[in-house]
N, C-alpha and C positions, 0 to 999 in steps of 0.2 A: 497504797500506790493511784495516783490520780490520773483520769483519763481525760485526754483531749476533747475538746466537741467535736462533730462532723465538720461542721462550719469552721474550724479552727485548724484541721487535717487539710480541709480543700483547700484555704489560703496559703498553707503551707506547700501541698503539692502543685497549686498555680505557680508561687514563685520560686519552685526548682525547676519548670516545666519554662519559665519565661528565663531563668539565667539560662538555660542549656541552648535558647533559640537568640539571647542577648547579641554574639557576635555577629548575624546576620541581618540585625536592625539597621538599617540606615538611617540616622540623626534627623534629614529632612522629615521623616514620617513621624518621628516622636513628638513632635508639637503640635498640640491638637489647634483648629481655629480659634481662634479668640470668641471669648463669650457674648451673646447678645442680649441685650439688656431689655428686649422687647418693644412692642409699638403699642403704648400705654392707651390709646385709643380704640384698637381693633377689638373685634368681638371675641368673647371667651367661648371656652367651649360648651359653656352651660347655654350662652346667647343662643348658639346656633341650633343647640339640640331644643331648645324651650322656643324657638320660632314657631310661629301659627301657619299652617300649612292647609290650603284645600284641598281636599282627597275625594270630593265628588263636587263638580264632575272631575272624573280620573284624567289625567295629562291635560286638564283644564281645556276640556273640546268645547267647543262653541257649540255643536249641534246638540250635544249631550246637554248643556246648560239650557238652552231653548228649553228642553223638554222638563226641566226642572222651575217652569213656571205651571203655576195652577190651572186648569182649564179655562174660569172665568178671567185669566189675565191678570188675577190683581195682587198675587202672593207668587213669592220663588224662593226656593231652599238653596242651602250649599250646605255642605258637611265640612269640617274644619278638625285638627287635630292638632292640640298643644302640648307638649308635655311638661309635668310640672313634676320638676326633679327630687324636691323634697320631698313627697310621697313615693314616689316611682312609678306614677301613673302616666297613662297619656288621654288626656281629656277632649272627647268626642262633643262636638255641640253640630245640630242642627239648627242654622240660624235662618230667619225667614226676615225675606227681602221686602217693603213694599215698594211694588211697581204698578201698581193703580195708575194709568195715562195721565189722567187728572192731577195727582200728585207728583210725578215725573213732570209735568208741562208747566206745573206751576213755579219747580225749581228754576235758580237761574243757573247760568252757564257754568259749569264745573263745581256746581254746588255741591258740598258735603250733607246727607241727610241723618235725620237720628239713627244712631248705631242700629243694626238689625238685634232682631228679638230671639234668644234662645229657646226653641220649641220644646227641644231634649236636651238632654245632658247625659252622657254615658263616662264614667270614671273607669277606665280599664287596666287593671291589674296584669292583665293576661295577656299584654296586646305583645307579642313575642315575634310578629312577621308581618313586616311592614308588605308586602303583597297579600296578606288575608288579614284585614283588619277587622276588628271586632264589631263594626259597625257598616254595612253596605247595603247595597241594592234599594237604595230611598228612591223612592217616587209616589207622585199623587194616584191616590183613588177616590176622585169626585174633587172639591172643591175646599175641603175643612181637614180631611183624612190624608196621612203618609203612610205608606205602609213599608216595611224596610226588614231586613236580617238582623238579629244582634245576640253577641254573647251578654247576658246581664247576669251579675254577680258571680261570674265564673262557669256558668251552666252554659252546656252546648248551643249552637245556631239555635234559635226558633225565630219564628216569623212573628211581627207583631203590627198593629194598627194604634195610630197615636190620631187623636183628635187634635188639632194644632188650636185650636179655641178654647177648650178647658184642659189640655194636656193631659188627657185621659189615656192610658198605656191598654192596652189590649192585647193578650197571648193570643196568638190565632191554631199555634201548632205546640203539639209535645210530647216530641221524638225525644225517644232516649239516645238514640244516633245522631241526632242534630239535623238540620236543613244545610243544604249546599246552594239551592235556589229553587224559588218558587214562583205562583202565580195565582191569581185567585178572581174570584167571581164577583160582580159588580157589589153583591150583597153582603160578600164576605165570608158567607157562611161553608162554601168550599174552597179550600186550598188544596191545590197540588204540588208538591216539593218532591225533590232530589235528596236521597239521605244518604248518608257513606254507612255500609255493611261491612262489619267487622269478619277480618279474612286473618285470622292466625293462623302460620303454617302448620302447626302441630294441633291436628282437629281431636274433639274430645275422646278417650280413650286410646289415641295412639302414642306410638313412643318412640316414631322417628319421622323424618321428612325425606320424601323423595324431592331432590331438590330440582331436577329438571333444568326449566329457565325462568327459576326465583332467583331474584337476587342476593346477595350475599348477606344484605343487610335486612332484607325482607327474612331471611332463614335464621338469623343468628339472633335477632334483635326485634323482629315483628309481631312478637306474642303478645306483647302486652301494650307496644307503641304502635298506634295507628300512622304515626308520620312515616316507620318504616316499613309497613305492610304494603302489599301490592293491592291497592287498592280498589274496590267496588261498590257500586251505589247503585240505589233501586228507587224506581218513581213510587211514592205514597199519596195517598187520598186523605186528607184530616176532613171530615163532613160532620160540622157543627160542633167540635172540639175534640178531646180525646186522642188517644193513637191513633196514625194513618193506617190505611190498609193497603195491602200491595199494589202496582198496577203494572203488571209484567214481571220478568225474571230479573233478577242483578245484571249487572255488566260492569265490564273492566274500565277503569279511569283510560280516559286517553286525550290526545290532543291538546293537552296541558290546561286545560279549564274545565268547567261544569257545564254540562248543555243546562239549556235553561227551559221548563214545559210553557205553556201557554194556555190559558183557560179561556173560554167564551165567557161573556157577560153575562149569559142564564145560567151559567154552570153546568151546563150539560154536556158539554165535549172539551176534552185536553187533545193538544197535537202534542206530542213528547218527540224531540229528536232521539234516533237511538243510532248507535255505532255498528257497522256491520261489515266485518274484517273478511267473512268469508265474500262478499259480494266483489269487495273491493278490486283484485285483478282484473272481473269482468268487465267493472266500471271503468276501470282505467284504460282498458281498451276502447269503450266507447265513447267516454266523455276528455277531452283534452286535458281542463281544468283537474279533474281528477289524478289524470296521468302525471302532471306537472307538479299537482302537491304532493304526490305519494314519491316523487324523484327527489324534489327538495327536503320533504320532512320526514316522510315514512322510507327512507329508501332501506331500513331493516327488512320491510317485506319482500324487498326485492334481492337484497345479499341473502338472506335465511329465508327462504320460503318453506322449508321443514318446521322455523319457529326451533330450531335445535338448539340456539345458542340465545335466543332473544325473543320477542314476543313484539306484535303491534301495539303501539305506544304513542309515538310520537305525532302520527296521524293517522286516523282512521278516517272514511267515510261516514257519512252518515244520513240518514233518511229519515223522513217525518210518518209518523203513526197517528192516527187518531183514535180517541179512546174514549167511549159512551161512558159517563162517568155515574149513571144510575146501575149500571150491571158489570162494568169492567170490560166489554167487548172492544176488541181490537179490531181496526181496519186500517191496510193501508192505503195512504194518501195516494201514489203512485207508488212504482219500482224504479225509482232513481234517486240520485242525490243530489245534495244539494253545494253549494260551491262554499262553504266554508272553510278556514285556514284553522291551525293551532292556535291555540291562545285567545285573543279578547274575540276575535271573530266567532267564538264557541259562545259569548254572550249577546253578540249584536242584537238590536229590534230589528226583525222580520217578517214577523206574523201580525196583522192590524186586523181585528174584529169588528164586524158590523155590530152598531151598539144593539140588535136585537137577536144577536147570536147565529141567524142564519147562515152564513158565511163569512169567510175570514181571506183576506189579501196574503197571499204567501210568496214573497220577493226573494230572488237569489238561489232558485233550485234548477236543475235540470230537467228535464222531460223523458218519458219513457220511449221508447222506439215507438213508430206508427204499426198502427195493425197490418197495414198493409205489407210489412217487411221493408220499408223503406229505414236507411239509417238515422239514430236520433240526431236530433239537434248537438250540432257542438256546444251553443251557447248556452247559460243558465238562462231562465225567463223569471217574468212575473205572473203569477197567475190567482184567479178567485176560484174557492175553493168551496161547495156545500157537504158538508160533511153528513147531512141527512138523506142525501141521494149517493153520496159518494162521486158526484158530479165536478169535473172541474174546467176552468176555460184559462188558456193562456192570454192575456193580452198586451205582453211587450216582450219582447227580446233585449237582453242587456249585452251593453258593448265590453263588460270587464264584468270582473266577481264585485257582487254587493258588498258594500260598506255596511250600511243600515239603513233602515226604510223607517218613517215616523208619521204619524197623522198630523193635519195642519191644522191649526187651532183654531176653532169656530168654524170648521169647513167638514161636514162629517163624510162626506164623499171624495175628498179631496186625501192623497196620497204624496208624499215626496219620499225620495230615495235616492242614496248616493250612488252611481253607478262608476267603481271608482273612482276615480275625480270628477265626471261630469255630475252636475247636480238636475235630477228630473220631476216632473209631477205630471200625474195621473188624474184625469175627474172621473168619476163616474155618473152617466147620465141619468136623468130619470128610467130611461127605459133599459138600464141594466148596461149598458155597452159604455167601455172606456175611451177616453182620447186623452193622448198626450197633451199637455200645456205650454206656453211659452215659457221657459222657466226666465229667461231677463224680465219679462212683462210681468212676472208672478212674483216678482221680489217683494221683500217684505215693505210694508208702507209703514210700520208705526215704529213704538218703540223697540229695541233690540237689547239684550245683555250680552257683555262679554268681560271675558277675565284680561283685564289691562296689565301690561308687565312689560320690562325689557331688563337686559341685562342686569342693569344697575335696579331696578326698579322692584321690588315684591309684588307678588300679584296680588289685585283687590277686584272686585266685579264693580262693573260701571254701566250705566242705562245709556243708550246712545240713540237719539231720535234723527228723525228720518234727516234734518238738514245738520247733522254733525254735532249737535250740542249733546253735551254729556253731563251726565250726572254720575258722582261720584258716590257707590252706595255701601262700602265698606271701608274701613281704613285698620285690617288685621294685624299689623305690625307699628303700631305708632310710634316704638325706640328706636325702630329702625333710622339710620342719619348716613345716607350713600358717602359725603364728607369723611365719616369716621370709619364705615365698614369696608373701606377698600373699594377699587374699581376695576372692574372685568372690563375688558374690551377685545374684540376679532384680533385674531393675530395669524397671520399665514406665513408658510413657509415652504422650500422645496428639499426633499430627502436625497439622500445620496445617488439615487438614480434620477433625479429629476424631477421627480411626481411632486404635484400640489396638494399641499395638505391645508385644512381650515379650524384653526382651534382657537382658544382662548386665553391672552392673558391677565392675569389678577394682580394688581399692586397695591402695596398698602398704604393707606395714609400716609402723609410725609414721607414719601417714596423718594430719595435722593438720585436725581438723573444724574450719572455718569459715575456712579457708584457700583461696581459689581456684588450679587445679592448671591444668596444660595436658591435652589430651585427645588421644588416639589413638582413632580410631572403626574397629572391626577389622569389614568386613563380610561376610558368607555365611554366616550361622546362627548360633543357640544353643541348648543345649538344658539346661534347671536339673537334667537328673538325672546328665549324664556330666562327668567331670573335666574342668575347662578350664586348657589348658597354654600353649600357642603359635597355635592356629587353630581353626578352626570346630571344635565340640565333638560335630556334631550326628552326624558318623560319622569312620571312624578315618582317619589319613593327610591329605592334601592342607594340609600344613600352609604350606609354600613360606615366604614372608618376613613371613606374621604372626608378629609374636616374642614376643605374648602377654604373660607373667610377667617377661619380660626386658625389657620398658618400665619396670616398678614399678622396678627399681632405678634409675631416672634420675630416678624422683618422676613420672612419667606414668601420669595414669589411663587405663584403657582400657575402651572400651563395646565390647563386642559386639553385633552387628545383626544381628537376624532377615531372612531374605530379603524378607520381606514383612509387610506389617501382620497381625495373627492375627484381624481379620474387616474386610470391607470393602475386600478388596483388589481392585486390577482385573485383569481378566484378559486384556487384550491387551498385547503390548510397549511401546507408546506411552505409554500410561499409567501402567504399571507403572513407567517410567523416571523419570516425572515423581512418580509416588507415592513413590519412593524417595527423591528430593530433599525431599518433604514431612516423612518420614520422620526424616532426618539434620536437618532444622531443629527439628522437633518438641523433638529430643532435647536439640538444644543449648539452645536456648532451656530447657527445663524445668531442664537442669543448672546454667545460667547462674543463671537465678531461686532455684535452692535454694543458691547461695554457693558452688557446690562447681567450679565450672569457668571459667576466663578465656576468655572469646568470643573476645581477640585469639591465645590459642594453642592453637588448634585444628585437628589433623591428621587424613586418613581414610586408609583402605588398601583395593583393591579387588583383587580377583583373578578370573581367569576372567570369567564372567559379570558379575561386581559391579564389575568393573575396566570395561567398557562403562558401567555405572551412574555411577561414579563419573567417569567422565569428562564425562560430560552434566550431571552437576552441579556439577564446575568451572566449564565453559564457559556455562550456563544458568540457574544457580541464586546466589540471595542468598547461601546457606549461608556464614559466614565460616571457611574454610578456608585458612591459613595455609600448609600444605603437604599434600603428598597422595603417595601411591604408587601405581600400577598395575603390577599381576605378571602378567606374561604374560594380561594382558587382551583381552577381545571389542573390537571397536568397531564403529558405525553408520557408518564413514565410507564414502567412495566407495572411497577406497583397500582398505579392508576387504573390501568388496563385491566388487570385482573380482580381489582376489587370493585370496580364499577360494571362487573359484570352483568348483565341483563338487567341495569338499572332501566334501561330505556333503549330503544330498538335505534340501533345507528351509532352507538356510540362508540362501540369497540371499533367499529368501520374507521370512524372519524380521527381518534388517534392512530389509527395506524396511518391514514392517508397524511397524518401531521408529521409521520416518521419514515414514510418511504415505502411502508410494507410493514408486517407482521414483525414479530420476535421469533420466528420460524423459516426454515428452508431459504430462498435464494435470498430474501429479504434481509435474513438476520443480519449481516454487514451493517447494513443500511439504518436499521432499527439501533444498534450499538452505536452507529456515528451521531444518529439524533436523541438518543434518550438523555433527557438533561441527569438523571438519578446519576449516570455511568459515569457524567464529567463532572463532579461536584468539587473537584479539586480546581477547575478552573474558576469558581467561582471566586470575587474577592470584596463584593457588598456585603455588609452587615446585613442580615436579613430576616425582617420580623414577619412570622406567620402567624395569622388567626384563622381559626377552625371555628365553624357556627352550630351548634347541636350535639348532642352526646356523642357521637360516632364520628370520629377524623374519617373523612373520606378519600383525601388527597392528603401529600406533602409531607407526610410521617416521614417516608423515605429521606426525602429530601433534610428535613430536620434532621434525623438520626445521623445522616452521612456526614453532615455539614459539622455537627458537634463532636464524631467521632475524630474528624481533622484540627480539632481545636480551631476552628473557623466563629467567626460571631454568628450566631443564631437563636434565636427566640421565637418558642409556640406559645401562643395564648389561645387556652381552648373556653370558648363560653358553653355550657351546656345545654342553656335555655334558649341560644340562640337559634335563628332559622336564618337562611341563606340572606336575607335582607334583615337586617338588625332593626328592631322598632322600640324596644323596649326601654324606657330612659335611661337606666342604671346600664345596660349593657351598649348603648349608645354612646353613653360617656366613657365605658371602658377602652371602647373601640377608638374614638376620636382623639380624646386625651392620650391615649396612649401613643397614637399614633405622631401627635403633637410633640408630644415629649421624646419620642423616636428620634424625629427627624431634627428635633431643635439639637439632641446631644451629639448625633453624627453629624450637622451640618454645620452646627454653629458654636459646638461646644459647651452648652447650656444645659444647665439643669434648673429643675422645677423646686422651688423651697419648702412649699405649704403643700399637705393634702387637700385635694378637692375633689376626689371620688368619694361615692357613699362608703363607708364602712374604713376608708383609708386611713392610715396613720402616720405619724412622722417615721417608726419604725419600717413601716412598707414602702415609703418614698426613699429612705435610705438603700434598703433591700435594693431594690430598681438600679438603683444608681450603681452601688456596690458590684451587681452582675454586670451592668456595662462597662464599667471601669475595666471591671478583668476583660471583657469582651474588645476594649479599645486595644489592650495590651497583646492580646491574640491577634486581632488583626494588623497591629504594625507587625510583627512578626512574621503573619501568613505575608503580607506584601512584599517581604522581603526573601520571601524564597522565590526561587526561578520561574517563570510564568510556565503554564500546563502546556502540555502536548496536545494540540487540538486540529491540527492541521485536517483540512476536511471536513470537520466537524459541523453539523447543522446543515451542512450544505447539501 
């Protein structure tokens, strides 16, 4: 007796289901949109993935680029990344630029120079996280030496020194746990670094774990996976090579970045930032900026002072400790916190040593209360500190939070800082006193470097003369042609409540005016000053599945949508979700009214936090979305609430705010009204869900419930991926998958040839077999009466 295959049985069951649903299917919904032939001149997904990007200076910051000039002003460096798809590696290069003033002056206006020289090349097979690239923290240590952190040949991060003349590479640390941040003495013999400390939940000899306020992921999967553990770090000293010795006790990760040590040039002292959760409540009462940061970023400590269901994580105030490296003896610089915020602020340059190591300028720190009992100053200050005596002197009060402080090239006793948005300079007189200089009069008089870019112009480095003459130093993407790669322009509209939105509209080469096109809305931000390629262009990286200009090849228009309206945006989670839906609806209405977009062929993509907003839009809004993708998105569902318990402080409270209360007590009905997972019958769009990493953290409930109702839904898990994809094969899978998804649902088109690594013709056929079945199910679903959701989401 023959047996039918599982695939044959599934197809037969599908046909039976569709026969039952056929009477309810409206004929007008059966016809698919016309297939698209594609715009042959547009970039492919591989073109987008292989685009060369500048990764340092991060975010193309001009002040950081200025610090990438050698002390003698004759060389500068940038770090680039380019995907080599055929090998599935990302190639990182430290490129040296000749910026000798006499060479720049000899160049003609807008002249192109010799190509930059690659001082070092790293082909990274393990570059899985765009937020944590395998080459970081590159900086000068003299005129011939660059130091940096890198993962070489798959090993943990170590610190290295590179002689740019001979290209000789010297390894400075040998720590089995790796290096998260570092600094070193002038002779490079002493390196103080921050190392991760393994923290498996099941301790040696134990047979069980008391969960307490540990997260689900750390308890269930953190035994051998560092990414899932509740991470801890420790400062260590490498003295002349070999393994480092501990400086102080391990401490918990906090504030979304690693703190950075600072070592005196003579190698005698180190200044180490230390988090102090116990002192934070007292500091919040004494210092307004600490109170503000705690309320905005670390509200978990206020909501759960017992740390019963959370722990301090998102923001913990920090203070500086001075360590004598000869013997490890510690001394408090003073009992007061600095003014850092979570994120990149943790890595800001704010400690500037004198060349002899006798003293250090510390910028952006609060001061302890005076000895006479008067209250402490509410403003942060700039101080000079002498570690040998413990003496300090505050010589400037800041008007805002410190952004960063830098030495001024060629002027050993002048420091420059960014006080909020105000640039200020201070000079030390021969008698040791400090005076503030006139910042306008102190404007740079020589050649300066900047990243030159625009919406349709990829970033390159140029040198600018005092008279405005420019010399282009790089041409990183010579194959890019604006005419072929499409055009992005600012686009403004008003939402259904009249609030103004400022986004960008991308159209393909050969775009026909007067014809209605399909549209993909990419959410998460837009900047009119920066090049737009494949994702939010407000900052570097984090592109994941936003295919951007690769959509143009298919004739799809792309709307880049900002996070919120430019004015009148709500300041709470629940209303923000509703305002997002208003903004989407307003954009679609205007584009349809202008004759640019076909209302029946609109799709949307959300990533991370906007994934949650897209989920709510699809569930509770009448915006005409035919298809959608959620990329490693957040969610305000009961499943997400419970599975993200103790991942970071405040996360449960944020989800409760989104749903107008928790799923218990008097707020229960409001939660039920607002939880998208309880209204999946209302969702009509075909939904693609991407989840990155070995552990699905959100939207599994959405996927399961949609599939249970025979609604079109697909989930793609990328086990090796991080929240921001970086590995070429994974980026190809995500970007090409979304191009295929929206081409199928909005244009009725199907890709004919395999293009992904390892993809076969059978794989491609199976993809469209699944999607055609979903299209049948979608037509049947659309024929059903609309769901009952009166008041839902309100």
